[in-house]
N, C-alpha and C positions, 0 to 999 in steps of 0.2 A: 504494500500500500504506500502510495506516495503522498506525504503530508503537504507537498507544495501545490498539488492540484486542487482546484476548487470543486465543490460538490453542489450543483444546483438541482439535484434530484428532489422532486416533490415528495418522495417517500419519507423524508426527514420531518415532514410537517405532522404535528399532532403527537400525542403520547404514543400511539401505536407505532408510528414511524420512528420516533426516538428510541423506543425499546428495540425495534427491529434493527436499527442502525447499530445500537449498542451491542446487540447479540452478534452481529456480523463482525464487528471490530474485536470483540472478546474471542470469538472463534478463531480469528486470524492471528491475533497478537497475544492472547492469554493475559498474563499479569501486567503486560506493558500497555494494555488497551487504554486505560485512563490517561496515561502520560502521552500516548499518541494523539488522543482526541484534544488534549490541552495544547500540545505542540501544533497540531493542525490549525486550531483556532488562532493561535498567535501568528503563524505564517500567513494565513489567509488575511488577517487584519493588516499585517505589514504590506501585503500585496494590494490592499484597498478593497478586498472582497468582504464587506461588512456583513452581508447576508450569510455567506458561507461560514464566516467566523462566528457569527451569532448561533448558527445551527450547531456547530461543533462545541461551542460553550454550553449548549443545552444537552448535548449527548454525553459529555464528560461526567457530570454527576450521576446520570442514569447508569453509566458503566460502573462507577464507584459503588452505587447502591446495589447493583446486581452482583458484583463481586463480593461485597460485604455479606449479602444474604447467602451467597454460595459458600463462603468460608465459615459461616456460623450454622449452616444446616447440617443435620446428622449425616455422616457418611454412610453409603450403602455398599455392602459387600455381597458379591455374588457367590453362591455355593455352586461350584462347577460340577459337583457330582449329581445334583438334581435340577440345576438351572433356576433356582429360586433366589430372589434378592431378599436380604434381611438387613436391618439397621445394626450398626455396631456401636458399642459403648466404650 
């Protein structure tokens, strides 16, 4: 993913679009996703793309929230002998 390119995609509009964008960035970049979104916003602002920068500033906290929830949720372990998932403690 190139943080220097603008994103004028209308899918970033609205809460659903923000969550979708956040999931894509998390899938691509993992734990670096929030930093990428923040960096992208800064670069776009410096390039004069206020709309793109604004959208990425809205995506960054959604990424942080999703990652925070993921890190605090119980881990699931798969029992390979019977193919069932169960929570671990």
